[in-house]
C-alpha positions as CSV (number, residue, x, y, z in Angstrom):
1,M,59.5,86.2,71.4
2,T,57.0,89.0,70.5
3,L,57.9,92.1,68.6
4,Q,56.6,95.4,70.4
5,V,55.5,98.5,68.5
6,V,57.2,100.7,70.9
7,N,60.5,101.9,69.7
8,S,59.9,99.6,66.5
9,P,60.4,101.1,62.8
10,F,57.2,99.0,62.1
11,D,53.7,100.2,62.2
12,E,51.0,98.3,64.2
13,K,49.7,96.5,61.1
14,Q,53.3,95.3,60.2
15,T,54.0,94.3,63.6
16,E,50.9,92.0,63.9
17,I,51.9,90.2,60.5
18,L,55.5,89.8,61.9
19,N,54.3,88.4,65.2
20,Q,52.0,86.0,63.2
21,L,55.0,84.8,60.9
22,L,57.9,84.6,63.2
23,P,57.0,81.8,65.5
24,T,56.0,79.6,62.4
25,L,59.6,79.9,61.0
26,T,62.3,77.2,61.4
27,N,66.0,77.9,62.1
28,S,66.9,77.2,58.4
29,Q,64.2,79.7,57.1
30,K,65.2,82.4,59.8
31,N,68.7,81.9,58.6
32,W,67.8,82.2,54.7
33,L,65.7,85.3,55.6
34,A,68.6,87.0,57.5
35,G,71.0,86.2,54.5
36,Y,68.5,87.7,52.1
37,L,68.1,90.9,53.9
38,A,71.9,91.1,54.5
39,A,72.4,90.7,50.9
40,S,70.5,94.3,50.3
41,Q,73.0,96.9,49.8
42,T,70.6,99.9,50.4
43,V,67.8,100.8,52.5
44,E,64.9,103.0,51.8
45,A,65.3,106.4,53.4
46,P,62.3,107.3,55.5
47,A,60.1,110.4,54.3
48,G,62.0,113.6,54.5
49,A,65.3,112.1,55.1
50,G,68.2,112.5,52.6
51,P,69.1,110.2,49.9
52,A,69.3,106.5,50.6
53,Q,72.5,105.5,52.5
54,P,74.6,102.3,51.8
55,Q,73.5,99.5,54.2
56,A,75.8,98.9,57.4
57,Q,78.3,95.8,56.8
58,S,76.0,92.8,58.0
59,A,77.3,89.3,58.8
60,P,77.4,87.2,55.8
61,A,74.4,84.8,55.0
62,A,74.8,81.3,56.3
63,A,76.5,78.7,53.9
64,P,74.1,76.4,52.2
65,A,73.5,73.2,54.4
66,R,75.5,70.3,53.0
67,T,73.8,67.0,52.4
68,I,74.3,64.4,55.3
69,T,74.6,60.7,54.7
70,I,74.5,58.3,57.6
71,L,75.6,54.7,57.3
72,Y,75.4,52.0,59.9
73,G,76.9,48.4,60.3
74,S,74.7,46.7,62.8
75,E,74.9,43.1,64.1
76,T,72.1,43.4,66.9
77,G,70.6,46.7,66.2
78,N,72.5,49.1,68.6
79,S,74.3,51.0,65.6
80,Q,71.1,51.0,63.7
81,T,69.1,52.6,66.7
82,I,71.9,55.4,67.1
83,A,72.1,56.2,63.6
84,E,68.3,56.6,63.2
85,G,68.2,58.7,66.4
86,L,71.1,61.0,64.8
87,S,68.9,61.2,61.6
88,D,65.9,62.3,63.5
89,K,67.7,65.1,65.4
90,L,69.3,66.5,62.3
91,K,65.8,66.4,60.3
92,A,64.3,68.2,63.1
93,R,66.8,70.9,62.3
94,D,65.7,71.0,58.7
95,L,68.7,69.4,57.4
96,K,68.9,67.1,54.4
97,V,69.6,63.6,55.6
98,S,69.8,60.0,54.4
99,V,70.2,57.0,56.7
100,S,70.7,53.3,55.7
101,S,72.5,50.2,56.4
102,M,75.7,49.8,54.6
103,D,74.4,47.0,52.6
104,D,71.5,49.1,51.1
105,F,74.0,51.7,50.1
106,K,75.7,51.7,46.7
107,A,79.2,51.9,47.6
108,K,80.1,53.7,44.3
109,K,78.1,56.5,45.4
110,I,80.6,57.3,48.2
111,K,82.3,59.7,45.8
112,D,79.0,61.9,45.7
113,V,78.6,62.1,49.5
114,E,79.3,65.4,51.1
115,D,79.0,65.0,55.0
116,L,79.2,61.3,56.1
117,F,78.6,59.8,59.6
118,I,79.3,56.2,60.1
119,V,77.9,54.3,63.2
120,T,79.2,50.7,63.2
121,A,79.7,47.8,65.5
122,T,82.7,45.3,65.3
123,H,81.9,41.6,65.2
124,G,84.0,38.8,66.7
125,E,87.6,39.1,66.2
126,G,87.6,42.5,64.7
127,D,85.3,41.8,61.7
128,P,82.5,43.9,60.3
129,P,79.0,43.0,60.9
130,D,77.4,41.1,58.1
131,N,75.6,44.2,56.6
132,A,78.8,46.2,56.5
133,I,81.0,43.3,54.9
134,Q,80.8,44.5,51.3
135,F,81.0,48.3,51.9
136,H,84.1,47.6,54.2
137,E,85.8,45.6,51.4
138,F,85.0,48.3,48.9
139,L,86.4,51.0,50.9
140,L,89.4,49.3,51.9
141,G,90.1,48.0,48.5
142,R,91.7,49.5,45.4
143,K,88.6,50.6,43.9
144,A,87.7,53.2,46.4
145,P,87.8,56.7,45.0
146,K,89.5,59.9,46.3
147,L,87.3,61.7,48.7
148,E,88.8,65.1,49.1
149,N,85.3,66.7,49.1
150,V,84.0,64.4,52.0
151,R,83.7,65.3,55.7
152,F,83.1,62.8,58.0
153,S,82.9,61.3,61.7
154,V,82.7,57.7,63.1
155,L,81.4,56.2,66.1
156,S,82.4,52.7,66.9
157,L,80.8,50.1,69.1
158,G,82.6,47.1,70.2
159,D,83.5,45.1,73.3
160,E,86.8,45.7,75.1
161,S,87.2,42.2,76.2
162,Y,88.3,41.3,72.4
163,E,91.7,42.0,71.2
164,H,90.5,44.0,68.1
165,F,88.4,46.4,70.1
166,C,86.2,48.5,67.7
167,Q,88.3,47.4,64.8
168,T,85.6,48.1,62.0
169,G,85.2,51.5,63.1
170,K,88.8,52.2,63.3
171,D,89.3,50.6,59.9
172,F,86.7,53.2,58.5
173,D,88.1,56.2,60.2
174,N,91.6,55.6,58.9
175,R,90.6,54.8,55.6
176,L,88.4,57.8,55.0
177,E,91.5,59.9,56.1
178,E,93.7,57.8,53.6
179,L,91.4,58.8,50.9
180,G,91.5,62.4,51.5
181,A,88.3,62.8,53.4
182,T,88.4,65.5,56.2
183,R,87.4,64.5,59.9
184,I,84.7,66.8,61.0
185,Y,84.6,65.3,64.5
186,P,86.9,62.9,66.2
187,R,86.0,59.0,66.3
188,V,84.6,57.6,69.5
189,D,85.0,54.2,70.5
190,C,82.4,52.8,72.8
191,D,82.5,49.5,75.0
192,V,79.4,47.6,75.8
193,D,78.1,50.1,78.1
194,Y,78.0,52.8,75.2
195,E,75.1,54.9,75.7
196,E,77.1,57.9,77.5
197,L,79.8,58.0,74.9
198,A,77.4,57.7,72.0
199,E,75.2,60.5,73.3
200,E,78.4,62.8,73.6
201,W,79.4,61.8,69.9
202,V,76.0,62.6,68.8
203,N,75.9,65.9,70.4
204,G,79.3,66.8,69.4
205,V,78.3,66.3,65.7
206,L,75.2,68.3,66.0
207,T,77.2,71.3,67.8
208,K,79.8,71.1,65.0
209,L,77.3,71.4,62.1
210,E,75.4,73.9,63.9
211,E,78.6,76.0,64.4
212,E,79.2,75.5,60.5
213,Q,75.7,76.8,59.9
214,G,76.2,80.0,62.2
215,S,72.9,79.3,64.1
216,Q,72.1,81.7,66.9
217,S,71.0,78.9,69.2
218,T,74.0,76.5,69.1
219,A,73.5,75.5,72.8
220,A,69.8,74.8,72.3
221,I,70.6,72.7,69.3
222,A,73.2,70.6,71.1
223,E,70.8,69.4,73.6
224,P,69.4,66.0,72.7
225,T,65.7,66.2,71.7
226,P,63.5,64.7,74.2
227,A,62.2,61.5,73.0
228,E,59.3,59.4,74.3
229,Q,60.8,56.6,76.4
230,P,59.0,53.4,77.5
231,I,58.5,53.1,81.2
232,Y,61.2,50.4,81.2
233,S,64.2,50.1,79.2
234,K,67.8,49.4,79.0
235,S,68.7,52.3,81.5
236,N,65.8,51.5,83.6
237,P,65.2,47.6,83.6
238,F,62.2,45.7,84.7
239,S,62.4,43.4,87.6
240,A,60.8,40.2,86.2
241,E,59.5,37.4,88.4
242,V,60.8,34.0,87.6
243,L,58.0,31.5,86.8
244,E,60.0,28.4,85.8
245,N,63.7,27.3,86.0
246,I,63.9,23.9,84.4
247,N,67.0,21.8,83.6
248,L,66.2,20.6,80.0
249,S,69.2,18.2,79.9
250,G,68.4,14.7,80.6
251,R,70.6,12.2,82.7
252,G,73.7,11.5,81.3
253,S,74.2,14.8,79.3
254,N,77.4,16.5,79.3
255,K,75.4,19.9,79.3
256,E,73.2,21.8,81.4
257,T,70.5,23.7,79.4
258,R,67.9,25.6,81.3
259,H,64.5,26.8,80.2
260,I,63.5,30.0,82.0
261,E,60.2,31.6,82.1
262,L,59.7,35.1,83.2
263,S,56.5,37.3,84.0
264,L,56.3,40.5,82.0
265,D,53.2,41.4,83.6
266,G,53.4,45.2,84.3
267,S,56.5,45.9,82.2
268,N,54.6,47.2,79.0
269,F,57.1,45.2,77.0
270,S,56.4,43.3,73.7
271,Y,58.7,41.4,71.4
272,E,58.9,39.7,68.0
273,P,60.4,36.4,67.0
274,G,64.2,37.1,66.7
275,D,64.5,39.6,69.3
276,C,66.6,39.1,72.6
277,L,66.0,39.5,76.1
278,A,68.8,41.2,78.1
279,I,69.5,40.3,81.7
280,Y,71.7,42.4,84.0
281,P,73.3,39.7,86.2
282,K,74.9,39.7,89.6
283,N,78.3,38.4,90.3
284,D,78.8,35.4,92.6
285,P,78.7,36.5,96.2
286,E,81.3,34.2,97.2
287,L,83.7,35.6,94.4
288,V,82.9,39.1,95.8
289,K,83.7,38.1,99.2
290,Q,87.0,36.7,98.3
291,V,88.0,39.8,96.2
292,I,87.1,42.1,99.3
293,S,88.9,40.0,101.6
294,T,92.0,39.9,99.6
295,L,92.1,43.6,99.3
296,G,91.5,44.0,103.0
297,W,88.4,46.4,102.4
298,N,85.3,47.0,104.6
299,P,82.4,45.7,102.5
300,E,80.0,48.4,104.0
301,Q,82.4,51.2,102.9
302,T,80.7,53.5,100.5
303,V,82.3,54.4,97.0
304,P,81.2,56.5,94.2
305,I,79.9,54.3,91.0
306,N,79.5,57.1,88.3
307,K,80.5,60.7,87.3
308,Q,77.0,61.7,88.8
309,G,78.3,60.9,92.2
310,E,76.2,58.1,93.2
311,I,77.4,55.9,95.9
312,R,76.9,52.3,96.9
313,S,78.7,50.0,99.5
314,I,81.8,48.2,98.1
315,Q,79.7,45.0,98.5
316,E,77.0,46.2,96.3
317,A,79.3,47.9,93.8
318,L,81.2,44.6,93.2
319,T,78.1,42.5,93.3
320,S,75.8,44.5,91.1
321,I,77.7,47.3,89.2
322,F,81.1,46.5,88.2
323,E,82.4,43.6,86.2
324,I,84.8,41.4,88.0
325,T,84.8,38.0,86.2
326,R,86.6,39.1,82.9
327,L,90.0,41.0,82.3
328,T,90.5,43.4,79.4
329,K,93.6,44.9,78.1
330,G,92.1,48.4,78.5
331,M,91.2,47.5,82.2
332,L,94.8,46.4,83.0
333,D,96.1,49.6,81.4
334,K,94.0,51.6,83.8
335,A,94.5,49.5,86.8
336,A,98.4,49.6,86.5
337,S,98.1,53.4,87.4
338,F,96.2,52.7,90.7
339,F,98.0,49.4,91.8
340,K,101.4,51.0,91.9
341,N,103.0,47.4,91.2
342,D,106.1,47.2,89.2
343,D,105.5,43.8,87.9
344,L,102.0,45.0,86.6
345,L,103.7,47.7,84.9
346,K,106.1,45.3,83.3
347,L,103.2,43.0,82.2
348,I,101.1,45.7,80.3
349,S,104.2,46.7,78.2
350,D,104.0,43.2,76.4
351,N,100.8,42.7,74.4
352,E,101.4,39.1,74.0
353,Q,101.8,38.6,77.8
354,I,98.8,40.5,78.4
355,K,96.7,38.2,75.8
356,Q,98.0,35.1,77.6
357,Y,97.4,36.5,81.1
358,I,93.8,38.0,80.7
359,D,92.6,34.5,79.2
360,G,90.5,32.9,81.7
361,R,91.4,35.0,84.6
362,D,89.2,37.4,86.7
363,L,89.7,40.3,89.3
364,L,90.6,37.9,92.1
365,D,93.5,36.5,90.1
366,L,94.6,40.0,89.4
367,V,94.7,41.2,92.8
368,K,96.4,38.1,93.9
369,D,99.0,37.8,91.2
370,Y,99.7,41.7,91.2
371,P,98.9,42.8,94.8
372,P,98.1,46.7,94.7
373,A,99.7,49.1,97.2
374,D,97.2,51.1,99.3
375,L,94.5,50.9,96.7
376,D,91.6,53.4,97.2
377,P,88.4,51.9,97.0
378,A,86.9,55.0,95.4
379,S,89.1,54.3,92.4
380,L,86.9,51.4,91.4
381,M,84.9,53.4,88.8
382,H,87.9,54.7,87.1
383,W,89.3,51.2,86.1
384,L,86.5,48.7,86.2
385,R,83.7,48.7,83.7
386,K,80.1,48.3,84.2
387,I,78.6,44.9,84.1
388,P,77.2,44.5,80.7
389,A,73.8,43.0,80.2
390,R,73.8,39.5,78.7
391,Q,71.4,38.9,75.8
392,Y,69.6,35.6,75.1
393,S,67.4,34.9,72.0
394,I,63.8,34.7,73.2
395,S,62.4,31.1,72.9
396,S,58.6,32.1,72.9
397,S,55.9,34.2,71.0
398,W,54.6,37.2,72.6
399,K,51.3,36.7,70.8
400,A,51.0,33.3,72.4
401,N,52.5,34.5,76.0
402,P,51.6,38.2,76.2
403,D,52.7,38.4,79.8
404,E,55.7,36.0,79.6
405,V,59.0,35.6,78.0
406,H,60.9,32.3,77.8
407,L,64.9,31.7,77.5
408,T,67.0,28.8,76.6
409,V,70.1,29.3,78.4
410,A,73.3,26.8,78.3
411,T,75.1,26.9,81.8
412,V,78.8,27.7,81.4
413,R,81.1,25.9,83.7
414,Y,84.8,25.6,83.2
415,N,88.1,25.2,85.2
416,S,91.0,27.8,84.5
417,C,94.0,28.4,86.3
418,G,93.4,26.0,89.0
419,R,89.8,27.4,89.8
420,D,86.3,26.2,88.9
421,R,84.3,29.0,87.3
422,T,81.0,29.7,86.0
423,G,79.4,32.2,83.4
424,V,78.2,35.2,85.3
425,C,74.6,35.1,84.1
426,S,74.3,31.5,83.3
427,G,75.8,30.5,86.6
428,E,73.5,32.9,88.4
429,I,70.4,31.2,86.8
430,A,71.6,27.7,87.3
431,D,72.8,28.0,90.9
432,R,70.9,30.9,92.5
433,I,67.9,31.8,90.9
434,K,64.6,30.1,91.9
435,P,61.0,30.6,91.0
436,G,59.7,33.6,92.8
437,D,63.2,35.5,92.5
438,V,63.6,38.4,90.1
439,L,66.0,39.4,87.3
440,D,66.6,42.8,85.9
441,V,65.5,42.6,82.2
442,Y,64.8,44.6,79.1
443,V,63.8,43.7,75.5
444,H,66.5,44.4,72.8
445,R,65.2,44.3,69.4
446,N,67.0,42.6,66.7
447,P,66.1,44.3,63.1
448,N,68.7,42.0,61.4
449,F,67.0,38.7,62.3
450,K,63.4,39.0,61.2
451,F,61.1,36.3,59.9
452,P,58.6,36.3,57.2
453,F,55.0,35.6,58.3
454,D,53.1,34.3,55.0
455,E,52.5,30.6,53.9
456,S,54.2,31.3,50.4
457,T,57.6,31.9,51.7
458,P,59.7,28.8,52.5
459,V,61.7,29.1,55.7
460,I,65.1,27.1,56.5
461,M,66.1,27.3,60.1
462,I,69.5,26.0,61.2
463,G,69.9,26.1,64.9
464,P,71.9,23.5,67.1
465,G,72.1,23.7,70.7
466,T,70.5,26.7,72.2
467,G,70.7,28.2,68.7
468,V,67.3,26.7,68.4
469,A,65.5,29.1,70.8
470,P,64.5,31.9,68.3
471,F,62.9,29.1,66.0
472,R,60.8,27.9,69.0
473,G,59.4,31.4,69.3
474,Y,59.0,31.7,65.6
475,I,57.0,28.5,65.1
476,E,54.9,29.1,68.2
477,E,53.8,32.5,66.7
478,R,53.0,30.8,63.3
479,E,51.0,28.5,65.3
480,E,49.1,31.4,67.0
481,L,48.7,33.0,63.7
482,D,47.6,29.5,62.2
483,L,50.2,29.8,59.3
484,K,51.5,26.7,57.8
485,G,53.5,26.6,54.6
486,D,57.0,25.2,54.0
487,T,59.1,25.3,57.4
488,W,62.3,23.2,57.7
489,L,64.4,23.2,61.0
490,F,67.8,21.6,61.1
491,F,68.7,21.0,64.6
492,G,71.8,19.4,66.3
493,D,73.4,18.5,69.8
494,Q,75.3,15.7,71.2
495,H,72.9,13.0,72.3
496,F,69.4,12.2,71.3
497,R,68.4,11.0,74.7
498,S,69.6,13.8,76.8
499,D,70.0,16.8,74.5
500,F,67.1,16.9,72.1
501,L,65.8,20.2,73.3
502,Y,61.9,21.0,73.0
503,Q,61.4,17.5,71.3
504,V,57.8,17.2,72.2
505,D,57.1,20.9,70.7
506,W,58.8,20.0,67.5
507,Q,56.8,16.7,67.2
508,N,53.5,18.5,68.0
509,W,54.1,21.1,65.4
510,L,55.2,18.5,62.9
511,K,52.1,16.7,63.5
512,K,49.8,19.7,63.2
513,G,51.7,21.0,60.0
514,Y,53.3,24.2,61.3
515,L,56.6,22.7,61.0
516,S,56.8,20.8,57.7
517,K,60.4,19.2,57.9
518,L,62.8,18.3,60.7
519,D,66.4,17.0,60.2
520,V,68.5,16.4,63.4
521,A,72.0,15.4,63.9
522,F,73.3,14.1,67.2
523,S,77.2,14.2,66.9
524,R,78.0,11.6,69.9
525,D,75.4,9.3,69.1
526,T,77.5,7.7,66.0
527,E,81.0,6.6,65.6
528,E,81.4,9.5,63.0
529,K,80.4,12.7,64.1
530,I,77.4,14.1,62.3
531,Y,76.6,17.9,62.5
532,V,73.9,20.2,61.0
533,Q,76.0,21.1,58.0
534,N,76.3,17.2,57.2
535,R,72.4,17.0,57.2
536,L,72.4,20.0,54.9
537,L,74.6,18.4,52.5
538,E,72.7,15.0,52.7
539,N,69.6,17.3,51.6
540,A,71.5,19.5,49.1
541,K,69.1,18.9,46.3
542,D,65.9,19.8,48.3
543,V,67.8,22.8,50.0
544,F,68.7,24.3,46.7
545,A,65.2,23.8,45.4
546,W,63.6,25.5,48.4
547,L,66.4,28.4,47.9
548,E,65.2,28.7,44.0
549,K,61.7,28.9,45.4
550,G,62.5,31.8,47.3
551,A,63.4,30.3,50.7
552,H,64.7,32.5,53.7
553,I,67.5,30.9,55.6
554,F,68.1,31.6,59.3
555,V,71.3,30.6,61.2
556,C,71.5,30.9,65.0
557,G,74.3,29.7,67.3
558,D,78.2,29.4,67.6
559,E,79.9,31.8,65.2
560,K,83.5,30.4,65.4
561,R,82.7,26.8,64.2
562,M,79.0,26.1,63.4
563,A,78.1,29.2,61.6
564,K,81.4,29.2,59.2
565,D,81.0,25.6,58.6
566,V,77.2,26.1,57.5
567,H,78.2,29.1,55.5
568,Q,80.7,26.9,53.5
569,T,78.2,24.1,53.1
570,L,75.6,26.5,51.7
571,I,78.4,27.7,49.0
572,Q,79.1,24.0,48.3
573,I,75.5,23.2,48.0
574,V,75.0,26.1,45.5
575,S,78.0,25.5,43.6
576,E,77.2,21.8,42.9
577,Q,73.6,22.0,42.5
578,K,73.9,25.1,40.1
579,N,77.0,23.8,38.6
580,V,78.8,26.9,39.0
581,S,82.4,28.0,40.5
582,K,82.8,28.7,44.1
583,E,83.1,32.3,43.4
584,E,79.7,32.3,41.7
585,A,78.2,30.4,44.4
586,E,79.5,33.1,46.9
587,S,77.9,35.9,44.8
588,Y,74.6,33.9,45.0
589,I,74.8,33.5,48.7
590,N,75.8,37.3,49.1
591,Q,72.8,38.2,47.1
592,L,70.7,36.2,49.5
593,K,72.2,38.5,52.1
594,Q,71.4,41.5,50.1
595,E,67.8,40.5,49.8
596,K,67.6,39.9,53.4
597,R,66.9,36.1,52.7
598,Y,70.0,34.9,54.6
599,Q,70.2,36.2,58.1
600,R,72.2,35.1,61.2
601,D,72.2,35.5,65.0
602,V,75.6,34.3,65.9
603,Y,77.8,34.7,68.9
C-alpha cells in the first residue's frame, strides 16, 4: 500500500520517507510501532491551534510474543517434517521458535517453556518412538513439574489398524493438562493418510497465535506459506517402470522374497542409504469383484472419493483408492451408521469382540457377515480409509544406480477365516507385476536411520531376512565412495541353501574389503535354532570392543521378536563385558541412542 500526499497530514518529504520504510517492515515491527504510537498520551497541536489535546483512546499495543517450543517424536520422519514445517511458518512471522526431537530436549527444561507444540508418532502397540521414550517417561513420571504457565497443543500420528491408535499423542495431551498446562488448540489424531488433518492443525495453531498477537492480517497468516515442491512427491507419485522382478528364495524355501528393480529415470528423485521407497499398491481385482458382486453394485457407477468432489467408478475406487483388505475399529464404528445392521451395532458395542473379529478379516468378510441394507455406494468415502502407501527399505545406492532403485520384498501369504490371502503390495508384486509394468512410488526420507561415511567409524549391522536391505545399499555406496574401514554384518534366515539373501554380493564385498566381517545364523539348519542374537553373544567380547571404539549399531527388521531380543542381548553383552548391573548397561545403551550410535528401523 502506498501513502498519498492528498488528504494526508504528512508533507511530500515525510510521505516519501514513509513509503520507503513501510514496505520493509515485518508484521511484528508494525505491531510494535502501532503500540509505541498508541502509548503516547498527547499529540502536538498544529500551528495556530489551541493547546495540545489528549490523544483519543487507541487499541492497546499487542502483547509481547511468547517463546514457542516444538518437540517431535518420530520413527520414520513424518513428525519431524511436520514439526520443521510449522517452525518455518512461525519463523516467517518473526516469532521466536526452537524445534528439536524429544531426545535432544532437556526434559527438566519443560518448566521454562511458554508455548509448547508436540508432534508425535505412535510406534507399535501404543509405544512412543525411540527418540521420544525418555521424554515420555519423564513427563508421565513423578518428577514432572507443574506447568501452569505452559500453553500447548498436540498433533498425533498413528495407524487406525492398531488397537492403541495415536496413544503417545493422547498420553502427552492428557498429561500436560494434568500438570496444569492450558490447551491452546485441540489435539488432532491422524491416520496413515495424515496430510490433510496435519495441515488443518498447523493452520489452526497459526491462526490461534495470530489472534493472540492481534494482527490485522489473520486470514493471510493462516494461509500455508507456499513451499517449493518436487515435481513428484507423496501427493503426486511417480509411475516407475519395473525393470526386474526376481524371486531370491531358492528351491525348498518356506519363503518367497523378491528383488525388485525400478527405473527412476525422469523422476528427479534421489535417496540415501536408510531411506525408504513408498509404493501405492492396488487391491486384488478378484477381491474387488467379489465385494462388488456381494453388494449387488454396478462396477461402472461413479462415486465421490474425497471432499473436493472427485469421482471414480466403483471398480476403480475399490481397486486404487480405498483400503479393503484390513478392518479397523474406527472403520467398523463408521460403517455401522451406514449398514443399518443390528448385529453390527451389537458387535461395535463390545471392544473385545471387535478385536477378535477384525483380526485377519477384510471388507468381503464384513459385507458377508453383516449384510448392509440399501447401502449407498456414495457413502464409501465416509467409512473406508484411503489405501496407505507401503514403505520398503531401499536396498541399493543412488550414487551407484542414479536412475534406479532396488527393493527386497517378502511376499505375505496366509490363510485366515477359511480363505487364502496375500499382502496387498507384496501380493501384487509377486503375482501381478511384471517387467514393463509400473508402480506409483515416492521416496520417503528416514532421518532416524542414517549411516556414517568415514573409514574411522566402526559399523555393526544387524538385519535378518529382508531387514538386510538397507545394509546392501549402504555397503554398495561405500564401495562407490571407495570407503573401507570396520564394517560387520549379522545376517540370519531359515536355510543357508535357499535363504541366504544377496550371498554373492556379501562375499564379493568381503573379498574387496568393503565388508570386513560377516556372521550368519540359519535357524532351521541345526537342531537347536540359532538366531542373530546368538551370534552376537558368541562374539560378545569383540562386539563390546567395537562399541568402546565408537562403533555405530544399526538394527533393521521385525520389531516384535528380533529387535526386542537383539536389544536385550546388547544389554547383556554390555553388562557382562563391562561387569556392571543390568540397569547400568541399559544406561550405556540409552546413551548410544542419545548419541545416534544405536539406530533402528523396525516394523
